[in-house]
C-alpha positions in Angstrom: 0.1 0.0 -0.3 1.4 3.3 -1.2 2.0 5.7 1.4 -0.2 9.1 1.8 1.1 12.4 2.4 0.4 15.5 4.2 -1.4 17.4 1.8 -1.2 21.0 3.9 2.1 21.3 4.1 2.9 20.2 0.7 0.3 22.5 -1.0 1.3 24.8 -4.1 -1.4 26.5 -3.4 -0.7 28.0 -0.1 2.7 27.2 0.7 4.1 30.3 2.5 8.1 29.3 1.2 7.6 29.8 -2.7 7.6 32.5 -4.4 4.3 32.1 -6.3 1.5 29.8 -5.4 -0.2 27.8 -7.7 -2.4 25.0 -8.9 -3.4 23.1 -11.6 -4.6 25.2 -13.4 -2.0 28.0 -13.1 1.6 26.0 -12.7 2.6 25.9 -15.9 3.4 29.5 -15.7 3.6 29.2 -11.6 6.3 27.3 -12.3 8.2 28.9 -14.7 8.4 31.9 -12.0 9.1 30.1 -9.4 12.0 28.5 -11.5 13.3 32.3 -11.8 13.5 33.1 -8.4 14.7 29.8 -7.3 18.0 30.1 -9.8 18.0 34.0 -8.2 18.2 32.2 -4.8 21.2 29.9 -5.6 23.0 31.5 -8.0 22.4 30.0 -11.3 22.2 32.0 -14.2 18.1 33.2 -14.7 16.4 31.7 -17.6 13.0 29.8 -17.4 13.6 28.1 -20.6 16.9 25.9 -19.3 15.8 22.5 -17.6 16.6 22.3 -13.8 17.3 18.9 -12.4 16.6 18.5 -8.8 17.9 16.3 -6.3 16.9 15.9 -2.8 17.3 13.5 -0.1 19.2 12.1 2.9 23.4 11.9 1.7 23.1 8.3 2.3 23.7 4.8 0.8 20.0 4.3 0.1 19.4 7.5 -1.4 22.0 7.0 -4.1 23.9 10.6 -4.2 26.5 9.0 -5.2 24.8 7.6 -8.3 23.3 11.0 -9.0 27.3 12.5 -8.7 28.8 10.2 -11.3 25.8 10.7 -14.1 26.0 14.3 -14.0 28.9 14.6 -15.4 27.8 12.2 -18.2 24.8 14.4 -18.2 26.6 16.8 -19.0 27.8 15.7 -22.4 24.7 14.7 -23.4 22.6 17.5 -23.1 23.5 20.9 -24.2 21.9 23.4 -21.5 20.6 21.8 -17.9 20.8 23.2 -14.9 20.9 21.0 -11.7 20.7 21.9 -8.3 21.1 19.3 -4.7 20.3 19.3 -2.2 21.0 17.4 1.1 23.1 16.6 4.1 24.4 13.5 5.5 27.4 11.4 5.2 30.6 13.7 4.3 32.0 12.0 1.1 28.7 12.4 0.2 28.2 15.7 0.7 31.6 16.2 -0.6 30.5 14.1 -4.1 28.6 16.8 -4.8 30.6 20.2 -3.8 32.7 18.5 -6.0 29.7 18.3 -9.5 29.2 22.0 -8.1 32.8 22.6 -8.6 33.4 20.6 -11.9 30.1 22.7 -13.7 30.1 26.2 -11.5 27.6 27.8 -13.8 25.0 24.6 -14.2 25.2 23.1 -10.5 24.6 24.4 -7.4 25.0 21.7 -4.3 23.6 22.8 -0.5 25.0 20.7 1.4 22.9 21.6 5.0 19.2 21.0 5.6 16.7 23.5 4.3 13.6 22.5 4.5 12.3 26.3 3.2 14.7 25.5 -0.1 13.5 22.1 -0.6 9.8 23.8 -0.7 11.6 26.2 -3.4 13.0 23.6 -5.0 9.7 21.4 -5.4 7.8 24.5 -7.0 10.7 25.4 -9.4 12.2 21.6 -11.0 11.1 20.6 -13.9 12.3 17.4 -13.1 12.5 15.1 -9.9 15.5 12.9 -9.8 14.9 9.8 -7.6 18.4 7.5 -7.6 17.7 5.4 -4.4 18.8 1.8 -4.0 15.6 1.2 -2.5 12.3 3.3 -1.9 10.1 1.8 0.9 7.5 4.5 0.0 9.1 7.3 -1.4 7.7 10.3 -0.2 9.6 12.7 -2.6 7.9 11.1 -5.5 4.3 11.8 -4.0 6.0 15.9 -3.0 7.3 15.9 -6.4 4.1 14.6 -8.0 1.8 16.9 -5.8 4.0 20.3 -7.4 3.8 18.9 -10.6 7.1 18.2 -10.9 7.5 15.2 -13.1 9.7 12.1 -11.6 12.6 10.5 -12.9 13.6 7.5 -11.0 16.2 5.1 -11.9 17.5 1.7 -9.5 21.5 2.4 -9.1 22.5 2.6 -12.4 24.5 5.6 -13.6 24.8 5.3 -17.5 20.8 4.8 -17.0 19.8 7.8 -14.9 22.1 10.0 -17.1 20.4 8.7 -20.1 16.9 9.1 -18.7 17.6 12.5 -17.8 18.4 13.4 -21.2 15.1 12.2 -22.3 12.7 13.6 -19.7 15.4 17.1 -20.3 14.5 16.2 -23.9 10.3 16.2 -22.8 10.2 19.9 -20.5 8.9 22.6 -22.3 6.6 20.3 -24.7 2.9 20.1 -24.6 3.1 16.3 -23.6 5.3 17.5 -20.5 2.6 20.0 -19.9 -0.2 17.1 -19.7 2.4 15.2 -17.2 2.5 18.0 -14.5 -1.7 18.0 -14.9 -2.3 14.4 -14.9 0.4 14.3 -11.2 -0.9 16.9 -10.1 -4.6 15.9 -9.5 -4.0 12.9 -8.1 -5.6 12.3 -4.8 -2.0 12.2 -2.6 -4.1 12.4 1.2 -3.9 9.4 3.6 -7.4 9.4 2.6 -7.3 5.8 -0.1 -4.4 4.8 2.0 -5.4 4.8 5.1 -9.0 3.2 3.7 -7.1 0.7 2.5 -5.2 -0.3 5.5 -8.3 -0.5 7.2 -9.3 -3.3 5.1 -6.0 -5.7 5.5 -6.3 -4.8 9.2 -9.8 -6.0 10.1 -9.5 -8.6 7.2 -6.6 -10.3 10.1 -9.8 -9.8 12.2 -7.9 -7.8 14.6 -9.3 -6.9 17.9 -10.6 -3.0 18.5 -11.9 -1.4 15.8 -15.4 -1.2 13.2 -15.6 -0.6 10.2 -15.5 3.4 9.2 -14.8 4.6 12.7 -13.0 7.3 13.2 
């Protein structure tokens, strides 16, 4: 059963951390404005037409920050125009990997290796693509948050070449009508706990767990 998420904390129509609030009907233009604000905030060239890829996660083996870091040079060889924002904190070796990616591509990559909840929200609103390079992911709240903000997810197992080529394919779609349709499809989903809670209730009732009745909140 896929988890639900906190749809009040993560709500682009009411998010105090983002530059321009939006819903499914205003997402395309608002995300472009949020991208420009994000680019300015992290110090990247401000240009809404440059596809922006994000990685957000704890810097540990599970989340594959080493895979993301290794995929960046390959991606840069494949794609002329792209920006990448990396956000996370954790093991020092992974922090160094992300920082070294910024040092290698200073005009295209920014690495923020500290906890910054406000920036996480801003990145979700401003990024076009969210890279999820986890080696395993029990549920993946990050994917749900990305969908809620109309940021399309690229999920690949821990294979550097596949991550680079998949990101390349995703970047080609950014800015097209197909991408805009993907944004809408992401944002109209009900990602709250409403459905998952009901599913869990049904599972527990089917096991004959004592102390509960159907439909009791």
